[in-house]
N, C-alpha and C positions, 0 to 999 in steps of 0.2 A: 344560252338562248339569246338570239338576236331579237331586237324589238324593244319597245319602251314600256310595255304594259306589265311591268314586274309586279304591280299590286295585285294582279289576278293569278299569279303563279300557284298559290295554294288552292285556289278554286279549280284551275285547269288540271292540277295534279290529282284531283279526285276522279278524273276520267282516265282509265288505263290507256285508251287509244291516243290521248293527248299528252301523256307524261313525257314522251320523247318528242321534242319539237324543235324545228329549225328556226322558225320565225313566228312572231305574233304581231299583227298590225290591226289598228282599229279601222273599221269600215264606216264610211260616212252615211248620214241619212236617218239614223235611228232617233225617234223622238220619245220613245218609251223604254228603249233598251240600249245597252251598250253591245255592239256587235263586233266580235273579234275574228279576224281570219287567222286560223292556226295552221301553219304548214308543218307537216310531219313527214318522216321518211315513207309512210304508207299512203299519203294523200293530204289534200287540203280540206279543212273543215271550217265551219262558222260556229262560234260559241256565242249564243244569245243570252245575255245576262240581264235579268229583269229586276225591277224594284219590288219590294214587298208592299208598296203603295198602289200597285196595279189594280187592285180590286175597286178602288175609288173610280177608276176609269171604265168599269164594266168589262174588265179583261179577266177571263178564266183561263189560267195557265194550263190546267189539266185538259180543258177543251181544246186549247191551242195545240197541245201535243197530239191529242187523238185526231183532230181534224187535219193536222199537218201530215200525219201518217196516211190518211185517206187520200189527200191530194198527191202524195208521193206515189201511192199505189197505182194511180192512173197515169203517172208520168207527166204531171203538170207542175208539181211541187218538188222541192229538193228532197233527197233522201234524208231520213230521220235516224239518228244513231243513239243518242243518249238523252235521258231526261232526269234531272235531279231536282224535283220540285222544292225540296227543303232549302235549296241553295239558289233557286231562281235561274237554273241553268238548263238550256236546251242546246244540244249539239246536232247540227245538220250538215249535209254535204255542201261544199262550196261549188256553186255553179259558175263556170267560166263563161264570159260573154259580156255583151254591152249592157250596162245599166241605163235604162231609158231616162230621158228628160221629157218634159212636157211636149217639146217639139217632135221628139221621136214618136210619142204616142199619136200625135196629130197626123204624122205621115205614114203610120202603120195601122190604120183603123181596121182594115179587113183582117189583118193578122191578129190584132188584139181581140177582135170579136171571136175569131176562131179559137183562141186560147181560152177565153172566158167561157165559151160554149162547152169546151172540153171539161173545164172545171165543173160547170153546172151539170154535167152528165154523171158526176161521181155519186156514189151512194150517199144517203143523208148524213149530214154531220151530227155531232152528238149534242148540239144545242141549237136553239133558234136565235136569230138576231132581228130585233124589231126596233128601228130607230125612234118610233113614237114612244115606246116604253123607255128606251135608253135616254132620250131627251128629257123625259119627265124625271127619271132617276137622277140625271145630272143636275136638273133644276133644283131638286130637293137637296142635294149635296151642297150646291152653291149657296142656297138661301139659308140652310140650317147652319152651315159653318161660317157664314158671313164672308164668303168669297166675293170677289168683284163681279157684278152682273152688268151686262151691256145695257145702256140706257134704253128704256121703253121696251125691254125684251118681252115682257109678258103682254104687251099690247097686241101681239099676233096670235093669241090663244085661239080666238075664233077662226082665224085663217087656218090654223092647224086642224081644227075640228072639221072645217069644210073639206080640206084636203083628204083627211082620213075617210070621210064618208064617200067622196068621189072615187077614191082608189079602191074602195071595197066593192064597187059595182061589178067590175070585170076582173076581180081577183082570180088568178089561175094557180094559186098555190106557191109553194116555196121550192127552191133548189139549193144546192150546196154552194154558198157564196163566200168569197174572201172578205168583202165589205169594206176594204181599206186599200183599194188599188191606186195608191199614189204612183206617179211615174216611176219612182225608184224601185217599186215592187215588181216591175217588168224586167226580166233578164233575157236578152236576145242572143242565142248561141249561133245565129246564122241560119238555123234550120227551123226552130220554133221559138216562140216567146214563152218563157217560164214565168209562173206567178209565185211570188214568195211572200212571207210574213202573214201568218194565219192567226194573229192574236185576237182579231175581231171576227174571225170566221164563224159562220153559222148559217142555218137554213133561212133563206130570205127570198124576197121577190127578185127575179132576175133583173128587173128594171131599176132596182136600187143600185145594183152593181154598175149598170151602164150609166146611170145618172151620176153616181159618185165618181166614176172615171172622168166624165165630162166636167164635173166640178173641180176635181183635184188637179187636172191638167189644163184647166181654164180653156177648154175647147170652145169654138164658136158654135152657135146654134146649128149651123149647117153641118158642122162636123158631128154634132150629136145625132142629127138625122142620119148621116152616113154610118155612124157606129151602130145605131139601132137597126137600120136597114140591113147591114151586113150580118148582124146577129140573127135576125129573123128570116133573112133570105128574100125579103120583099118589103115594100113600104107599108108600115103599119102606123097610121097617124095616132091611134090611141096608145100605142106603145111609146112613141116619141113623147107624147104628152105625159105619159106615166113616168118615163125616165126623167123628164124635165122637172116634174113635181117632186120626185124623190131626190133629185139634186138639190132642190130648194130645202127640203126637209133635212138633208145631210148637212148643208151649210148651217142651218139653224141649230141643229144638234151639236155638231162639232165645235161650234163657237163656245158652247159651255164646256166641252172637253178642254178647250184652250184655257178657259177661266180656271178650271181645276188644276191643270198643269202649271198655270202661272203661279199658283199658290203652293204647290207641293213638289214640283220637279227640281232636281238638282242639275239638270242638263242646261248648259249655257245656250239658251235660245229664247227669243222674244215671243213667247206663246200668246201674250195678249194682242200684240199687233197682228199676228197670224190669225187669231180668232176674230178680231174686229174686221179684218178684210172679208172674211166669210159672212159675218153678221151684216155688214153694210150691203153686200150683194144680196143677201136674203131679204133685207128690208126693201130694196129696189124691186125684187121679184114679187114679193107679197103684194105690193101696191101697184103692180103693172097690169095693163090690160091683158097681157099674156097669161097671168095667173087665172083670171076669170075664164078665158077661152080654154085653158088647159083643163079646168074643172069640168067643163062641158065635154071636151074632146075625149078625156080619159074614160068617160062613162058611155061613150058612143062606139059601138062595135063597128069595125070597118068590114067591107065586103071581101 
């Protein structure tokens, strides 16, 4: 076997379709998994190998498997082949194409919106995703285990309550969401943009998905407006405000994800710096005049 990932031979050998392989190479970008591209005489696959510590991050690997199958069925996610939960192994099809960067997301907003809308048309996923609940769960883990907490983190609890109340006014229910669409989770084959990595997938507000894309790719506010307008087919000010608020919630919640990862992950990555970047932006947004105006706008139905 060519490739340097010999330590995973025994694991890959558990899957019949991967036992005869030409090459194994590690794919970049995974912050909770090791992702291996496995080339075989019958095709290319991706072996996603997860840690048994994933539950601390609110990841349900069985739900990831089931939801990945649903996304694959409608032709927006990669094909799903094998799942060995006892070994933390999920085998999916390798999608050839361009892996997006943040600048690619910014220059393909209409196409991104089209793919996201396609995912959201899928049948319901097997679990829900609520960042308000997940943020509280992360906070409990961080405080109970003595992990590092961003300075003055809990000073924004009342802001969170205000946001939750405002978002509830025009709540239109949940759709099947990925909930973690970093730029690297978009694969462009030249025809359509595929959406990969369903470890945080669950039924959620469509505007969380849009806001999280805005946050993760560090889009401008004008680009957020363009993304939301493309998704809804017209300008919806209350939806833009909704996506903006959910982006703020995402930053606030994911910063604690980073605190947990900073304490438990074996991946060579500066999780604390990554999380503090999100937290500092969240602090600015919580204390901005836009926060107050968004609370009003999100509860005001447009014509």
